[in-house]
C-alpha positions as CSV (number, residue, x, y, z in Angstrom):
1,M,5.4,11.5,1.3
2,L,8.3,9.2,2.0
3,D,7.9,6.7,-0.8
4,R,9.8,8.6,-3.4
5,H,12.7,9.0,-1.0
6,L,12.7,5.4,0.4
7,H,12.3,3.4,-2.8
8,P,15.7,4.5,-4.4
9,R,17.4,3.5,-1.1
10,I,15.9,0.1,-0.8
11,K,16.0,-0.7,-4.6
12,P,19.6,-2.0,-4.6
13,A,18.9,-4.4,-1.7
14,L,15.8,-5.7,-3.4
15,N,17.7,-6.2,-6.7
16,R,20.3,-8.2,-4.9
17,M,17.7,-10.4,-3.2
18,V,15.7,-10.8,-6.4
19,S,18.8,-12.1,-8.3
20,V,18.5,-15.2,-6.1
21,L,14.8,-15.5,-7.0
22,N,15.2,-15.0,-10.7
23,R,14.5,-18.6,-11.6
24,P,12.2,-20.1,-14.3
25,G,9.7,-21.4,-11.7
26,I,9.4,-18.1,-9.9
27,T,7.3,-15.3,-11.5
28,P,6.4,-11.7,-10.3
29,D,2.7,-12.7,-10.2
30,G,3.6,-15.7,-8.1
31,L,5.4,-13.6,-5.6
32,T,2.5,-11.2,-5.5
33,L,0.0,-14.0,-4.7
34,T,2.3,-15.5,-2.2
35,G,2.8,-12.2,-0.4
36,F,-0.9,-11.6,-0.4
37,A,-1.6,-15.1,1.1
38,I,0.9,-14.4,3.9
39,G,-0.6,-10.9,4.4
40,V,-4.0,-12.4,4.8
41,L,-2.7,-14.4,7.8
42,A,-2.5,-11.0,9.6
43,L,-6.3,-10.9,9.8
44,P,-6.8,-14.0,12.0
45,F,-3.6,-13.2,14.0
46,L,-4.9,-9.7,14.8
47,A,-8.4,-11.1,15.6
48,L,-6.8,-13.4,18.1
49,S,-4.6,-10.6,19.4
50,W,-1.4,-12.4,18.3
51,Y,0.2,-9.1,17.5
52,P,3.8,-10.3,17.0
53,A,2.6,-13.0,14.5
54,A,0.6,-10.4,12.7
55,L,3.6,-8.1,12.5
56,V,5.7,-10.8,10.9
57,A,2.9,-11.4,8.4
58,I,2.7,-7.7,7.6
59,V,6.5,-7.4,7.2
60,L,6.8,-10.5,5.0
61,N,3.9,-9.2,2.8
62,R,5.6,-5.9,2.2
63,L,9.0,-7.6,1.5
64,L,7.4,-9.8,-1.1
65,D,5.6,-6.8,-2.5
66,G,8.9,-5.2,-3.1
67,L,10.5,-8.3,-4.5
68,D,7.6,-8.9,-7.0
69,G,8.2,-5.4,-8.4
70,A,11.9,-5.8,-8.6
71,L,11.5,-9.1,-10.5
72,A,8.9,-7.6,-12.8
73,R,11.3,-4.7,-13.6
74,R,14.0,-7.2,-14.4
75,R,11.8,-9.3,-16.7
76,G,9.6,-6.5,-18.0
77,L,6.6,-4.8,-16.4
78,S,3.1,-5.9,-17.5
79,D,-0.3,-4.3,-17.1
80,A,-1.8,-7.5,-15.8
81,G,0.9,-7.8,-13.1
82,G,0.6,-4.1,-12.2
83,F,-3.2,-4.5,-11.8
84,L,-2.9,-7.6,-9.7
85,D,-0.3,-6.0,-7.4
86,I,-2.3,-2.8,-6.7
87,A,-5.6,-4.6,-6.3
88,L,-4.2,-7.0,-3.7
89,D,-2.3,-4.2,-2.0
90,F,-5.5,-2.3,-1.3
91,L,-7.2,-5.4,0.0
92,F,-4.3,-6.0,2.3
93,Y,-4.4,-2.4,3.6
94,A,-8.1,-2.8,4.4
95,L,-7.8,-6.1,6.3
96,V,-5.4,-4.8,8.9
97,P,-7.8,-2.2,10.4
98,F,-10.6,-4.8,10.2
99,G,-8.3,-7.2,12.2
100,F,-7.9,-4.7,14.9
101,A,-11.7,-4.2,15.0
102,L,-12.2,-7.9,15.4
103,A,-9.6,-8.0,18.2
104,A,-11.4,-5.6,20.4
105,P,-14.8,-4.5,18.9
106,A,-15.9,-2.3,21.7
107,E,-12.6,-0.3,21.8
108,N,-11.4,-0.4,18.2
109,A,-14.4,-0.7,15.9
110,L,-15.2,3.0,15.5
111,A,-11.6,4.0,15.0
112,A,-11.1,1.1,12.5
113,A,-14.2,2.3,10.6
114,W,-12.8,5.8,10.5
115,L,-9.5,4.5,9.1
116,L,-11.2,2.4,6.5
117,F,-13.3,5.4,5.5
118,A,-10.1,7.4,5.1
119,F,-8.5,4.6,3.0
120,I,-11.4,4.8,0.6
121,G,-10.6,8.5,0.1
122,T,-6.9,8.0,-0.5
123,G,-7.4,4.8,-2.6
124,S,-10.2,6.2,-4.8
125,S,-8.4,9.5,-5.5
126,F,-5.2,7.6,-6.3
127,L,-6.7,5.1,-8.7
128,A,-9.1,7.5,-10.4
129,F,-6.3,9.9,-11.3
130,A,-4.0,7.0,-12.3
131,A,-6.7,5.9,-14.9
132,L,-7.0,9.3,-16.4
133,A,-3.3,10.0,-16.3
134,A,-2.8,6.8,-18.4
135,K,-5.5,8.1,-20.9
136,H,-3.6,11.4,-21.3
137,D,-0.1,9.9,-21.2
138,I,0.9,11.9,-18.2
139,D,4.3,10.8,-16.8
140,N,5.5,11.1,-13.2
141,P,9.3,10.9,-13.1
142,G,9.2,10.8,-9.3
143,Y,7.7,7.3,-9.4
144,A,9.1,6.1,-12.7
145,H,9.4,2.5,-11.3
146,K,5.7,2.2,-11.0
147,S,3.6,0.5,-13.8
148,F,1.0,3.4,-13.6
149,Y,0.9,7.0,-12.6
150,Y,1.6,7.3,-8.9
151,I,0.2,10.5,-7.4
152,G,2.0,11.2,-4.1
153,G,0.6,12.6,-0.9
154,L,1.1,13.0,2.9
155,T,0.2,9.4,3.6
156,E,1.5,6.8,1.1
157,G,2.6,3.2,1.4
158,T,5.6,3.8,3.7
159,E,3.6,5.8,6.2
160,T,0.8,3.2,6.1
161,I,3.1,0.3,6.9
162,A,4.7,2.4,9.6
163,L,1.2,2.8,11.1
164,F,0.6,-0.9,11.0
165,V,3.9,-1.7,12.7
166,L,3.2,0.8,15.4
167,C,-0.3,-0.6,16.0
168,C,1.2,-4.2,16.3
169,L,3.9,-3.0,18.7
170,F,1.5,-0.9,20.8
171,P,-2.0,-2.3,20.2
172,A,-3.4,-0.5,23.2
173,H,-2.9,2.7,21.3
174,F,-4.6,1.6,18.1
175,T,-7.5,4.0,18.4
176,L,-5.3,7.0,18.8
177,F,-3.1,6.0,15.9
178,A,-6.2,5.3,13.7
179,W,-7.9,8.6,14.4
180,V,-4.7,10.6,13.8
181,F,-3.7,8.7,10.7
182,G,-7.2,8.8,9.3
183,A,-7.2,12.6,9.6
184,L,-3.8,12.7,7.7
185,C,-5.3,10.5,5.0
186,W,-8.1,13.0,4.5
187,L,-5.5,15.7,4.0
188,T,-3.9,13.5,1.4
189,T,-7.2,12.9,-0.3
190,T,-8.0,16.6,-0.4
191,T,-4.7,17.5,-2.0
192,R,-4.9,14.7,-4.5
193,V,-8.4,15.6,-5.6
194,W,-7.4,19.3,-5.9
195,S,-4.1,18.7,-7.7
196,G,-5.7,16.0,-9.9
197,Y,-8.6,18.2,-10.9
198,V,-6.3,21.2,-11.7
199,T,-3.9,19.0,-13.7
200,L,-6.8,17.4,-15.8
201,K,-8.5,20.8,-16.1
202,S,-5.4,22.3,-17.7
203,L,-5.5,19.6,-20.4
204,N,-9.1,20.6,-21.3
205,P,-9.6,24.2,-20.2
């Protein structure tokens, strides 16, 4: 919901930062892999209940995720880079709830499972439509900076990262946050499935 409004506002700052990183030895894919490696550290940090450290790893992961895209747009977007970026993003999103489940299995495991279940809904509806949108050359001007069709929803990347930040700042409330956000994810999934079906149906009535 907020991605299309946030991205144009942070894009100038990312472009300024990436101008420093625009060196021969630095590539968009390298930034993607570095960001993912840092993000993976959130898993053991969460499992050990080192929530401030996990928060730093999450924020750095997202910063590098923004910088890899900015550098890719400067040098030219590639299908391989876009694929690597989204695949590792979804893995990162999944490891954070799993980390909270490891931190306190008795209290958090069920809520974490619910959140992961909901992420499957948003992720599968997102990627399935993106694949078919590419097949039919459907453009989405609201997310023109993406390397593939980006179908929006109530819970997108911005909202998900806000959830992770809140969970790290207030870990005792993880279960509440997870149940509520999971429900919102299912609203997103429902609207994506319906709008995607209607859009594709209109192409082949």
